[in-house]
C-alpha positions as semicolon CSV with decimal commas, in nm:
position;residue;x (nm);y (nm);z (nm)
1;M;1,878;1,147;15,648
2;D;1,500;1,128;15,604
3;P;1,338;1,164;15,257
4;T;1,226;1,522;15,326
5;Q;1,579;1,638;15,410
6;F;1,718;1,461;15,103
7;H;1,455;1,627;14,882
8;E;1,537;1,971;15,025
9;L;1,912;1,925;14,976
10;R;1,859;1,811;14,618
11;R;1,634;2,108;14,549
12;A;1,887;2,348;14,703
13;A;2,161;2,206;14,476
14;L;1,932;2,246;14,175
15;I;1,854;2,609;14,259
16;S;2,224;2,678;14,321
17;T;2,303;2,551;13,969
18;L;2,029;2,765;13,815
19;R;2,153;3,073;14,004
20;A;2,507;3,016;13,872
21;C;2,381;2,999;13,513
22;R;2,421;3,324;13,320
23;L;2,067;3,288;13,193
24;F;1,924;3,317;13,543
25;A;2,187;3,536;13,711
26;G;2,030;3,795;13,939
27;L;1,685;3,635;13,928
28;P;1,494;3,679;14,256
29;P;1,466;3,368;14,478
30;A;1,093;3,331;14,411
31;D;1,155;3,325;14,034
32;L;1,432;3,070;14,074
33;E;1,188;2,856;14,270
34;N;0,941;2,880;13,980
35;V;1,206;2,766;13,731
36;A;1,320;2,488;13,964
37;A;0,963;2,361;13,985
38;I;0,964;2,285;13,609
39;T;1,319;2,145;13,599
40;I;1,412;1,777;13,587
41;P;1,765;1,648;13,672
42;K;1,901;1,393;13,427
43;P;2,220;1,192;13,493
44;L;2,428;1,075;13,197
45;E;2,701;0,816;13,166
46;K;3,015;0,896;12,968
47;G;2,931;0,855;12,598
48;E;2,554;0,864;12,654
49;Y;2,351;1,083;12,419
50;L;2,120;1,345;12,567
51;F;1,951;1,403;12,232
52;R;2,015;1,360;11,862
53;E;1,964;1,603;11,577
54;G;1,600;1,626;11,470
55;E;1,451;1,473;11,784
56;P;1,148;1,659;11,927
57;A;1,262;1,921;12,177
58;R;1,151;1,867;12,535
59;G;1,321;2,186;12,649
60;F;1,665;2,333;12,704
61;Y;1,940;2,228;12,944
62;V;2,176;2,357;13,211
63;V;2,489;2,156;13,292
64;Q;2,505;2,074;13,662
65;Q;2,819;1,862;13,648
66;G;3,040;1,704;13,383
67;A;3,065;1,816;13,020
68;I;2,834;1,794;12,718
69;N;2,966;1,784;12,363
70;V;2,720;1,947;12,120
71;H;2,807;1,850;11,765
72;R;2,679;1,777;11,416
73;V;2,776;1,496;11,181
74;G;2,851;1,580;10,818
75;A;2,753;1,379;10,511
76;S;3,094;1,210;10,522
77;G;3,029;1,094;10,879
78;K;3,281;1,335;11,029
79;E;3,184;1,481;11,366
80;Q;3,218;1,858;11,403
81;V;3,211;1,989;11,759
82;I;3,007;2,307;11,798
83;H;3,085;2,362;12,166
84;V;3,159;2,171;12,485
85;F;2,928;2,294;12,761
86;R;3,038;2,277;13,124
87;P;2,879;2,339;13,467
88;G;2,668;2,654;13,481
89;E;2,628;2,680;13,104
90;S;2,295;2,645;12,925
91;F;2,228;2,517;12,574
92;A;1,948;2,434;12,326
93;E;1,747;2,747;12,418
94;V;1,681;2,802;12,046
95;T;1,430;2,515;12,056
96;L;1,193;2,738;12,254
97;A;1,129;2,938;11,938
98;T;1,079;2,652;11,693
99;D;0,902;2,320;11,653
100;M;1,176;2,175;11,431
101;G;1,344;1,972;11,703
102;Y;1,702;1,979;11,824
103;P;1,941;2,125;11,560
104;A;2,242;1,914;11,668
105;N;2,350;1,617;11,879
106;A;2,446;1,630;12,247
107;R;2,659;1,365;12,418
108;A;2,822;1,345;12,761
109;I;3,201;1,323;12,732
110;E;3,236;1,237;13,100
111;P;2,990;1,129;13,371
112;S;2,750;1,422;13,387
113;Q;2,421;1,557;13,513
114;V;2,210;1,815;13,333
115;L;1,892;1,997;13,426
116;L;1,608;1,985;13,175
117;V;1,397;2,302;13,183
118;Q;1,075;2,180;13,027
119;K;0,971;2,368;12,714
120;Q;0,596;2,415;12,749
121;D;0,612;2,500;13,118
122;F;0,892;2,750;13,062
123;L;0,704;2,919;12,775
124;A;0,408;2,962;13,009
125;L;0,645;3,113;13,267
126;L;0,781;3,356;13,006
127;R;0,430;3,478;12,934
128;R;0,386;3,556;13,301
129;Q;0,736;3,708;13,341
130;P;0,845;3,887;13,021
131;E;1,180;3,996;13,173
132;L;1,294;3,636;13,143
133;A;1,252;3,665;12,766
134;L;1,510;3,945;12,761
135;R;1,755;3,719;12,945
136;M;1,691;3,449;12,687
137;L;1,781;3,690;12,406
138;S;2,105;3,782;12,584
139;S;2,201;3,417;12,633
140;M;2,124;3,323;12,272
141;S;2,325;3,623;12,152
142;L;2,624;3,491;12,349
143;H;2,586;3,148;12,188
144;L;2,572;3,312;11,844
145;R;2,902;3,490;11,913
146;V;3,054;3,153;12,012
147;L;2,935;2,998;11,685
148;V;3,070;3,286;11,479
149;G;3,403;3,248;11,656
150;R;3,405;2,876;11,580
151;L;3,333;2,944;11,213
152;E;3,616;3,197;11,205
153;E;3,859;2,945;11,355
154;L;3,760;2,670;11,114
155;T;3,818;2,893;10,811
156;L;4,183;2,932;10,912
157;R;4,393;2,738;10,665
158;D;4,553;2,454;10,858
159;V;4,554;2,279;11,193
160;E;4,876;2,448;11,305
161;T;4,720;2,789;11,247
162;R;4,398;2,692;11,424
163;L;4,589;2,555;11,725
164;A;4,807;2,866;11,746
165;H;4,494;3,082;11,735
166;W;4,329;2,871;12,008
167;L;4,636;2,897;12,235
168;L;4,678;3,271;12,186
169;K;4,314;3,336;12,275
170;R;4,395;3,187;12,615
171;C;4,704;3,400;12,676
172;P;4,624;3,713;12,883
173;D;4,873;3,911;12,672
174;P;4,953;3,765;12,327
175;A;5,241;4,012;12,296
176;A;5,411;3,885;12,613
177;T;5,751;3,714;12,600
178;Q;5,715;3,525;12,930
179;P;5,577;3,166;12,945
180;V;5,203;3,118;12,995
181;N;5,051;2,796;13,133
182;I;4,721;2,681;12,985
183;E;4,530;2,407;13,164
184;L;4,331;2,181;12,933
185;T;3,980;2,124;13,066
186;M;3,903;1,857;12,806
187;T;4,075;1,556;12,656
188;K;4,303;1,610;12,360
189;R;4,064;1,406;12,147
190;V;3,780;1,650;12,221
191;L;4,007;1,949;12,163
192;A;4,116;1,799;11,830
193;A;3,750;1,768;11,729
194;E;3,687;2,130;11,830
195;L;3,974;2,232;11,603
196;G;3,823;2,036;11,316
197;T;4,082;1,760;11,304
198;V;4,157;1,410;11,437
199;S;4,371;1,305;11,732
200;E;4,665;1,186;11,522
201;T;4,694;1,513;11,329
202;F;4,651;1,712;11,649
203;S;4,933;1,517;11,819
204;R;5,164;1,574;11,522
205;T;5,086;1,946;11,531
206;L;5,163;1,963;11,904
207;A;5,493;1,783;11,840
208;K;5,581;2,030;11,564
209;L;5,518;2,330;11,792
210;R;5,731;2,163;12,062
211;E;6,016;2,110;11,816
212;Q;6,000;2,481;11,729
213;G;6,022;2,567;12,100
214;L;5,683;2,739;12,093
215;I;5,516;2,516;12,351
216;S;5,620;2,275;12,623
217;G;5,458;2,067;12,893
218;R;5,259;1,747;12,883
219;G;4,938;1,607;13,020
220;R;4,675;1,859;13,120
221;V;4,901;2,166;13,108
222;L;5,048;2,322;12,796
223;T;5,299;2,606;12,829
224;V;5,322;2,871;12,559
225;T;5,688;2,952;12,600
226;N;5,673;3,287;12,421
227;P;5,327;3,416;12,317
228;A;5,481;3,690;12,102
229;R;5,671;3,432;11,894
230;L;5,357;3,223;11,855
231;A;5,164;3,532;11,745
232;A;5,433;3,606;11,487
233;L;5,396;3,251;11,353
234;L;5,021;3,296;11,328
235;R;5,061;3,624;11,136
236;A;5,306;3,456;10,900
237;H;5,063;3,173;10,832
238;L;4,783;3,419;10,764
239;G;5,006;3,627;10,538
240;E;4,971;3,940;10,748
């Protein structure tokens, strides 16, 4: 393959990723080309940081492959996961509206590649195409709903309650009495961090739910044996 063909294939893959991103969904091909022209691919090794809290913002990102853990670290040194972003998802758009730098840390939790949409160039593009600004507002609104949901989960009283809530959100019908399989798309360590706990406590909580017959399965698939029973447990824990 000659260099020109390689360049075209790489550019086509980049545009395909942008098109799949909610932020750019439905954008005409010419506009996607304009965004692609100011976008830089960045590969990351597992465990490598994309940015740290407070660093000057170069722009926002779209995940092309892999997974990016966006988190903050408390005064005690405890890491709190805000969200794990996966292919097609964008993050750090808020930096377009501020000069305060990145508000959190971002680290690859598996070999990954992200697309950096450069800040100053994208702001210039927004001035020329105001409809993109409306898409930005929609995307940031979605992220805000995710953050509010995370806050709601973390205010639940214990890890068992938080895990039950997380599992039920992934059951199509929480009132069902038939088993539901849930495939984990992250490691249990990352899921534990998302639930505001550590791996050891998370494992003990899983074991407790297994002993109660509420879940089964191992590895990447967890089976909620009876969503209605799990929902009843959650209501009991919340005193409803």
